[in-house]
ROZA-354864 format. One record per residue: x, y, z of N, C-alpha, C in turn; residue number from 1. Coordinates in steps of 0.001 Angstrom, whole numbers, plus 500000, padded with zeros to 6 digits. Last residue first. Layout:
N
<pt><n_X>X</n_X><n_Y>Y</n_Y><n_Z>Z</n_Z><ca_X>X</ca_X><ca_Y>Y</ca_Y><ca_Z>Z</ca_Z><c_X>X</c_X><c_Y>Y</c_Y><c_Z>Z</c_Z><nr>NUM</nr></pt>
...
END
This chain:
66
<pt><n_X>529607</n_X><n_Y>364180</n_Y><n_Z>038051</n_Z><ca_X>529129</ca_X><ca_Y>364796</ca_Y><ca_Z>039204</ca_Z><c_X>527776</c_X><c_Y>365567</c_Y><c_Z>038982</c_Z><nr>66</nr></pt>
<pt><n_X>531433</n_X><n_Y>362603</n_Y><n_Z>036306</n_Z><ca_X>529871</ca_X><ca_Y>362715</ca_Y><ca_Z>036188</ca_Z><c_X>529283</c_X><c_Y>363101</c_Y><c_Z>037524</c_Z><nr>65</nr></pt>
<pt><n_X>534100</n_X><n_Y>362394</n_Y><n_Z>034893</n_Z><ca_X>533722</ca_X><ca_Y>363260</ca_Y><ca_Z>036036</ca_Z><c_X>532248</c_X><c_Y>363364</c_Y><c_Z>035797</c_Z><nr>64</nr></pt>
<pt><n_X>535810</n_X><n_Y>359605</n_Y><n_Z>033899</n_Z><ca_X>534890</ca_X><ca_Y>360526</ca_Y><ca_Z>033532</ca_Z><c_X>534319</c_X><c_Y>361093</c_Y><c_Z>034799</c_Z><nr>63</nr></pt>
<pt><n_X>538845</n_X><n_Y>358331</n_Y><n_Z>032397</n_Z><ca_X>538096</ca_X><ca_Y>358770</ca_Y><ca_Z>033602</ca_Z><c_X>537077</c_X><c_Y>359706</c_Y><c_Z>033367</c_Z><nr>62</nr></pt>
<pt><n_X>539669</n_X><n_Y>357964</n_Y><n_Z>029801</n_Z><ca_X>539480</ca_X><ca_Y>356817</ca_Y><ca_Z>030550</ca_Z><c_X>538655</c_X><c_Y>357109</c_Y><c_Z>031817</c_Z><nr>61</nr></pt>
<pt><n_X>539786</n_X><n_Y>360460</n_Y><n_Z>028395</n_Z><ca_X>539307</ca_X><ca_Y>359322</ca_Y><ca_Z>027788</ca_Z><c_X>538958</c_X><c_Y>358014</c_Y><c_Z>028539</c_Z><nr>60</nr></pt>
<pt><n_X>541172</n_X><n_Y>361956</n_Y><n_Z>030193</n_Z><ca_X>539924</ca_X><ca_Y>362227</ca_Y><ca_Z>030218</ca_Z><c_X>539108</c_X><c_Y>361189</c_Y><c_Z>029369</c_Z><nr>59</nr></pt>
<pt><n_X>543808</n_X><n_Y>361059</n_Y><n_Z>029904</n_Z><ca_X>543230</ca_X><ca_Y>360733</ca_Y><ca_Z>031153</ca_Z><c_X>541527</c_X><c_Y>360872</c_Y><c_Z>030992</c_Z><nr>58</nr></pt>
<pt><n_X>544097</n_X><n_Y>359626</n_Y><n_Z>026593</n_Z><ca_X>544154</ca_X><ca_Y>360672</ca_Y><ca_Z>027574</ca_Z><c_X>543493</c_X><c_Y>360217</c_Y><c_Z>028798</c_Z><nr>57</nr></pt>
<pt><n_X>545998</n_X><n_Y>356604</n_Y><n_Z>025652</n_Z><ca_X>544702</ca_X><ca_Y>357435</ca_Y><ca_Z>025803</ca_Z><c_X>544912</c_X><c_Y>358614</c_Y><c_Z>026656</c_Z><nr>56</nr></pt>
<pt><n_X>547402</n_X><n_Y>354313</n_Y><n_Z>025887</n_Z><ca_X>547826</ca_X><ca_Y>355220</ca_Y><ca_Z>024851</ca_Z><c_X>546567</c_X><c_Y>356025</c_Y><c_Z>024653</c_Z><nr>55</nr></pt>
<pt><n_X>547358</n_X><n_Y>352649</n_Y><n_Z>028047</n_Z><ca_X>546436</ca_X><ca_Y>352463</ca_Y><ca_Z>027145</ca_Z><c_X>546508</c_X><c_Y>353385</c_Y><c_Z>025910</c_Z><nr>54</nr></pt>
<pt><n_X>549771</n_X><n_Y>353702</n_Y><n_Z>029423</n_Z><ca_X>549528</ca_X><ca_Y>352170</ca_Y><ca_Z>029136</ca_Z><c_X>548569</c_X><c_Y>351988</c_Y><c_Z>027940</c_Z><nr>53</nr></pt>
<pt><n_X>548803</n_X><n_Y>356344</n_Y><n_Z>029823</n_Z><ca_X>549855</ca_X><ca_Y>356112</ca_Y><ca_Z>028921</ca_Z><c_X>549899</c_X><c_Y>354607</c_Y><c_Z>028573</c_Z><nr>52</nr></pt>
<pt><n_X>546683</n_X><n_Y>355944</n_Y><n_Z>031688</n_Z><ca_X>546411</ca_X><ca_Y>356565</ca_Y><ca_Z>030456</ca_Z><c_X>547495</c_X><c_Y>356203</c_Y><c_Z>029340</c_Z><nr>51</nr></pt>
<pt><n_X>548186</n_X><n_Y>355042</n_Y><n_Z>033673</n_Z><ca_X>547122</ca_X><ca_Y>354133</ca_Y><ca_Z>033232</ca_Z><c_X>546781</c_X><c_Y>354690</c_Y><c_Z>031839</c_Z><nr>50</nr></pt>
<pt><n_X>549667</n_X><n_Y>357266</n_Y><n_Z>034306</n_Z><ca_X>550378</ca_X><ca_Y>355903</ca_Y><ca_Z>034011</ca_Z><c_X>549452</c_X><c_Y>354995</c_Y><c_Z>033292</c_Z><nr>49</nr></pt>
<pt><n_X>547798</n_X><n_Y>359031</n_Y><n_Z>035184</n_Z><ca_X>548583</ca_X><ca_Y>359223</ca_Y><ca_Z>034049</ca_Z><c_X>549307</c_X><c_Y>358043</c_Y><c_Z>033542</c_Z><nr>48</nr></pt>
<pt><n_X>546861</n_X><n_Y>357689</n_Y><n_Z>037540</n_Z><ca_X>545860</ca_X><ca_Y>357992</ca_Y><ca_Z>036366</ca_Z><c_X>546741</c_X><c_Y>358297</c_Y><c_Z>034991</c_Z><nr>47</nr></pt>
<pt><n_X>549231</n_X><n_Y>357886</n_Y><n_Z>038939</n_Z><ca_X>548675</ca_X><ca_Y>356515</ca_Y><ca_Z>038588</ca_Z><c_X>547788</c_X><c_Y>356764</c_Y><c_Z>037490</c_Z><nr>46</nr></pt>
<pt><n_X>549312</n_X><n_Y>360811</n_Y><n_Z>039505</n_Z><ca_X>550417</ca_X><ca_Y>360023</ca_Y><ca_Z>038742</ca_Z><c_X>549998</c_X><c_Y>358530</c_Y><c_Z>038266</c_Z><nr>45</nr></pt>
<pt><n_X>546787</n_X><n_Y>361148</n_Y><n_Z>040784</n_Z><ca_X>547112</ca_X><ca_Y>361751</ca_Y><ca_Z>039511</ca_Z><c_X>548165</c_X><c_Y>361062</c_Y><c_Z>038774</c_Z><nr>44</nr></pt>
<pt><n_X>545520</n_X><n_Y>358147</n_Y><n_Z>042289</n_Z><ca_X>546219</ca_X><ca_Y>359408</ca_Y><ca_Z>042288</ca_Z><c_X>546436</c_X><c_Y>359951</c_Y><c_Z>040964</c_Z><nr>43</nr></pt>
<pt><n_X>542189</n_X><n_Y>356790</n_Y><n_Z>041528</n_Z><ca_X>543605</ca_X><ca_Y>356769</ca_Y><ca_Z>041589</ca_Z><c_X>544190</c_X><c_Y>358154</c_Y><c_Z>041770</c_Z><nr>42</nr></pt>
<pt><n_X>539628</n_X><n_Y>356097</n_Y><n_Z>044018</n_Z><ca_X>540152</ca_X><ca_Y>357037</ca_Y><ca_Z>042764</ca_Z><c_X>541545</c_X><c_Y>357077</c_Y><c_Z>042713</c_Z><nr>41</nr></pt>
<pt><n_X>537697</n_X><n_Y>353260</n_Y><n_Z>044611</n_Z><ca_X>538930</ca_X><ca_Y>354028</ca_Y><ca_Z>044874</ca_Z><c_X>539402</c_X><c_Y>355043</c_Y><c_Z>043672</c_Z><nr>40</nr></pt>
<pt><n_X>535642</n_X><n_Y>352025</n_Y><n_Z>043705</n_Z><ca_X>535798</ca_X><ca_Y>352066</ca_Y><ca_Z>045196</ca_Z><c_X>536898</c_X><c_Y>353057</c_Y><c_Z>045681</c_Z><nr>39</nr></pt>
<pt><n_X>535286</n_X><n_Y>351401</n_Y><n_Z>041065</n_Z><ca_X>534902</ca_X><ca_Y>352707</ca_Y><ca_Z>041482</ca_Z><c_X>534777</c_X><c_Y>352805</c_Y><c_Z>043051</c_Z><nr>38</nr></pt>
<pt><n_X>536203</n_X><n_Y>349047</n_Y><n_Z>040127</n_Z><ca_X>534846</ca_X><ca_Y>348913</ca_Y><ca_Z>040745</ca_Z><c_X>534428</c_X><c_Y>350350</c_Y><c_Z>041259</c_Z><nr>37</nr></pt>
<pt><n_X>538537</n_X><n_Y>349897</n_Y><n_Z>039217</n_Z><ca_X>537504</ca_X><ca_Y>349480</ca_Y><ca_Z>038155</ca_Z><c_X>536168</c_X><c_Y>349421</c_Y><c_Z>038801</c_Z><nr>36</nr></pt>
<pt><n_X>539868</n_X><n_Y>350520</n_Y><n_Z>041575</n_Z><ca_X>539661</ca_X><ca_Y>351503</ca_Y><ca_Z>040686</ca_Z><c_X>538545</c_X><c_Y>351127</c_Y><c_Z>039718</c_Z><nr>35</nr></pt>
<pt><n_X>540040</n_X><n_Y>347739</n_Y><n_Z>042596</n_Z><ca_X>539217</ca_X><ca_Y>348985</ca_Y><ca_Z>043340</ca_Z><c_X>538997</c_X><c_Y>350158</c_Y><c_Z>042577</c_Z><nr>34</nr></pt>
<pt><n_X>541734</n_X><n_Y>346559</n_Y><n_Z>040762</n_Z><ca_X>540258</ca_X><ca_Y>346096</ca_Y><ca_Z>041011</ca_Z><c_X>539426</c_X><c_Y>347136</c_Y><c_Z>041714</c_Z><nr>33</nr></pt>
<pt><n_X>543932</n_X><n_Y>348134</n_Y><n_Z>040991</n_Z><ca_X>543230</ca_X><ca_Y>347954</ca_Y><ca_Z>039661</ca_Z><c_X>541799</c_X><c_Y>347670</c_Y><c_Z>039982</c_Z><nr>32</nr></pt>
<pt><n_X>544573</n_X><n_Y>347237</n_Y><n_Z>043677</n_Z><ca_X>544293</ca_X><ca_Y>348706</ca_Y><ca_Z>043287</ca_Z><c_X>543563</c_X><c_Y>348744</c_Y><c_Z>042021</c_Z><nr>31</nr></pt>
<pt><n_X>544864</n_X><n_Y>344643</n_Y><n_Z>043403</n_Z><ca_X>543937</ca_X><ca_Y>344957</ca_Y><ca_Z>044249</ca_Z><c_X>543576</c_X><c_Y>346398</c_Y><c_Z>043965</c_Z><nr>30</nr></pt>
<pt><n_X>547422</n_X><n_Y>344390</n_Y><n_Z>041863</n_Z><ca_X>546121</ca_X><ca_Y>343976</ca_Y><ca_Z>041312</ca_Z><c_X>544886</c_X><c_Y>344436</c_Y><c_Z>042192</c_Z><nr>29</nr></pt>
<pt><n_X>549502</n_X><n_Y>347415</n_Y><n_Z>042586</n_Z><ca_X>548835</ca_X><ca_Y>346128</ca_Y><ca_Z>042857</ca_Z><c_X>547661</c_X><c_Y>345642</c_Y><c_Z>042156</c_Z><nr>28</nr></pt>
<pt><n_X>551291</n_X><n_Y>349036</n_Y><n_Z>040091</n_Z><ca_X>550435</ca_X><ca_Y>349072</ca_Y><ca_Z>041246</ca_Z><c_X>549994</c_X><c_Y>347512</c_Y><c_Z>041624</c_Z><nr>27</nr></pt>
<pt><n_X>552507</n_X><n_Y>349365</n_Y><n_Z>037502</n_Z><ca_X>553250</ca_X><ca_Y>349452</ca_Y><ca_Z>038830</ca_Z><c_X>552352</c_X><c_Y>349669</c_Y><c_Z>040119</c_Z><nr>26</nr></pt>
<pt><n_X>551327</n_X><n_Y>349204</n_Y><n_Z>035178</n_Z><ca_X>551151</ca_X><ca_Y>350562</ca_Y><ca_Z>035838</ca_Z><c_X>552032</c_X><c_Y>350582</c_Y><c_Z>037049</c_Z><nr>25</nr></pt>
<pt><n_X>552013</n_X><n_Y>346628</n_Y><n_Z>034483</n_Z><ca_X>552317</ca_X><ca_Y>347611</ca_Y><ca_Z>033572</ca_Z><c_X>552253</c_X><c_Y>349139</c_Y><c_Z>034344</c_Z><nr>24</nr></pt>
<pt><n_X>550821</n_X><n_Y>345200</n_Y><n_Z>036699</n_Z><ca_X>552287</ca_X><ca_Y>345142</ca_Y><ca_Z>036418</ca_Z><c_X>552720</c_X><c_Y>346261</c_Y><c_Z>035563</c_Z><nr>23</nr></pt>
<pt><n_X>548118</n_X><n_Y>345855</n_Y><n_Z>036271</n_Z><ca_X>548742</ca_X><ca_Y>346219</ca_Y><ca_Z>037621</ca_Z><c_X>550399</c_X><c_Y>346326</c_Y><c_Z>037282</c_Z><nr>22</nr></pt>
<pt><n_X>547579</n_X><n_Y>344510</n_Y><n_Z>033891</n_Z><ca_X>547622</ca_X><ca_Y>345897</ca_Y><ca_Z>033897</ca_Z><c_X>548399</c_X><c_Y>346435</c_Y><c_Z>035223</c_Z><nr>21</nr></pt>
<pt><n_X>547894</n_X><n_Y>341835</n_Y><n_Z>034865</n_Z><ca_X>548807</ca_X><ca_Y>342358</ca_Y><ca_Z>033707</ca_Z><c_X>548827</c_X><c_Y>343900</c_Y><c_Z>033737</c_Z><nr>20</nr></pt>
<pt><n_X>545920</n_X><n_Y>341694</n_Y><n_Z>036829</n_Z><ca_X>547394</ca_X><ca_Y>341629</ca_Y><ca_Z>037139</ca_Z><c_X>548292</c_X><c_Y>342102</c_Y><c_Z>036088</c_Z><nr>19</nr></pt>
<pt><n_X>543620</n_X><n_Y>341869</n_Y><n_Z>035307</n_Z><ca_X>544036</ca_X><ca_Y>342978</ca_Y><ca_Z>036199</ca_Z><c_X>545375</c_X><c_Y>342858</c_Y><c_Z>036651</c_Z><nr>18</nr></pt>
<pt><n_X>544727</n_X><n_Y>340708</n_Y><n_Z>031930</n_Z><ca_X>543959</ca_X><ca_Y>340581</ca_Y><ca_Z>033278</ca_Z><c_X>544385</c_X><c_Y>341771</c_Y><c_Z>034136</c_Z><nr>17</nr></pt>
<pt><n_X>544077</n_X><n_Y>341770</n_Y><n_Z>028805</n_Z><ca_X>544869</ca_X><ca_Y>341875</ca_Y><ca_Z>029918</ca_Z><c_X>544121</c_X><c_Y>341500</c_Y><c_Z>031101</c_Z><nr>16</nr></pt>
<pt><n_X>543042</n_X><n_Y>342130</n_Y><n_Z>026066</n_Z><ca_X>543001</ca_X><ca_Y>340795</ca_Y><ca_Z>026641</ca_Z><c_X>544111</c_X><c_Y>340861</c_Y><c_Z>027833</c_Z><nr>15</nr></pt>
<pt><n_X>542640</n_X><n_Y>344688</n_Y><n_Z>025208</n_Z><ca_X>544034</ca_X><ca_Y>344185</ca_Y><ca_Z>025220</ca_Z><c_X>544229</c_X><c_Y>342844</c_Y><c_Z>025647</c_Z><nr>14</nr></pt>
<pt><n_X>539894</n_X><n_Y>344886</n_Y><n_Z>025709</n_Z><ca_X>540460</ca_X><ca_Y>345128</ca_Y><ca_Z>024283</ca_Z><c_X>541730</c_X><c_Y>344614</c_Y><c_Z>024120</c_Z><nr>13</nr></pt>
<pt><n_X>539922</n_X><n_Y>344631</n_Y><n_Z>028597</n_Z><ca_X>539545</ca_X><ca_Y>343416</ca_Y><ca_Z>027751</ca_Z><c_X>539828</c_X><c_Y>343738</c_Y><c_Z>026263</c_Z><nr>12</nr></pt>
<pt><n_X>540920</n_X><n_Y>347115</n_Y><n_Z>029182</n_Z><ca_X>541665</ca_X><ca_Y>346025</ca_Y><ca_Z>029506</ca_Z><c_X>541225</c_X><c_Y>344881</c_Y><c_Z>028800</c_Z><nr>11</nr></pt>
<pt><n_X>538742</n_X><n_Y>348766</n_Y><n_Z>028415</n_Z><ca_X>539951</ca_X><ca_Y>348849</ca_Y><ca_Z>027797</ca_Z><c_X>540934</c_X><c_Y>347719</c_Y><c_Z>027912</c_Z><nr>10</nr></pt>
<pt><n_X>536926</n_X><n_Y>347685</n_Y><n_Z>030235</n_Z><ca_X>536583</ca_X><ca_Y>347582</ca_Y><ca_Z>028685</ca_Z><c_X>537954</c_X><c_Y>347741</c_Y><c_Z>027887</c_Z><nr>9</nr></pt>
<pt><n_X>537924</n_X><n_Y>348498</n_Y><n_Z>032675</n_Z><ca_X>537711</ca_X><ca_Y>347127</ca_Y><ca_Z>032331</ca_Z><c_X>537466</c_X><c_Y>346973</c_Y><c_Z>030942</c_Z><nr>8</nr></pt>
<pt><n_X>538216</n_X><n_Y>351401</n_Y><n_Z>032345</n_Z><ca_X>539333</ca_X><ca_Y>350582</ca_Y><ca_Z>032452</ca_Z><c_X>539091</c_X><c_Y>349218</c_Y><c_Z>032096</c_Z><nr>7</nr></pt>
<pt><n_X>536527</n_X><n_Y>353686</n_Y><n_Z>032306</n_Z><ca_X>536382</ca_X><ca_Y>352603</ca_Y><ca_Z>031238</ca_Z><c_X>537561</c_X><c_Y>351598</c_Y><c_Z>031348</c_Z><nr>6</nr></pt>
<pt><n_X>534992</n_X><n_Y>355051</n_Y><n_Z>035202</n_Z><ca_X>536013</ca_X><ca_Y>354831</ca_Y><ca_Z>034298</ca_Z><c_X>535813</c_X><c_Y>353727</c_Y><c_Z>033293</c_Z><nr>5</nr></pt>
<pt><n_X>533862</n_X><n_Y>357794</n_Y><n_Z>037343</n_Z><ca_X>533636</ca_X><ca_Y>356597</ca_Y><ca_Z>036484</ca_Z><c_X>534775</c_X><c_Y>356352</c_Y><c_Z>035755</c_Z><nr>4</nr></pt>
<pt><n_X>535088</n_X><n_Y>358665</n_Y><n_Z>040641</n_Z><ca_X>534875</ca_X><ca_Y>359049</ca_Y><ca_Z>039180</ca_Z><c_X>534615</c_X><c_Y>357646</c_Y><c_Z>038496</c_Z><nr>3</nr></pt>
<pt><n_X>533345</n_X><n_Y>358564</n_Y><n_Z>043602</n_Z><ca_X>534346</ca_X><ca_Y>358207</ca_Y><ca_Z>042896</ca_Z><c_X>534059</c_X><c_Y>358468</c_Y><c_Z>041340</c_Z><nr>2</nr></pt>
<pt><n_X>532165</n_X><n_Y>360979</n_Y><n_Z>045742</n_Z><ca_X>531755</ca_X><ca_Y>360094</ca_Y><ca_Z>044671</ca_Z><c_X>532950</c_X><c_Y>359819</c_Y><c_Z>043796</c_Z><nr>1</nr></pt>
END
């Protein structure tokens, strides 16, 4: 079961498109879309880059609700 996340809301706070975030994280827009829709779990390095871009901890963005 994929982890839940707050990426879409955080992206909206910054008025970023998926493409904007993808460029900042150095992944494809499709990767951002799949993570947001919880169809794909990011690798640990990608999760850390996402957290850094949003100036949050990984735990603030990704939730383990098993």
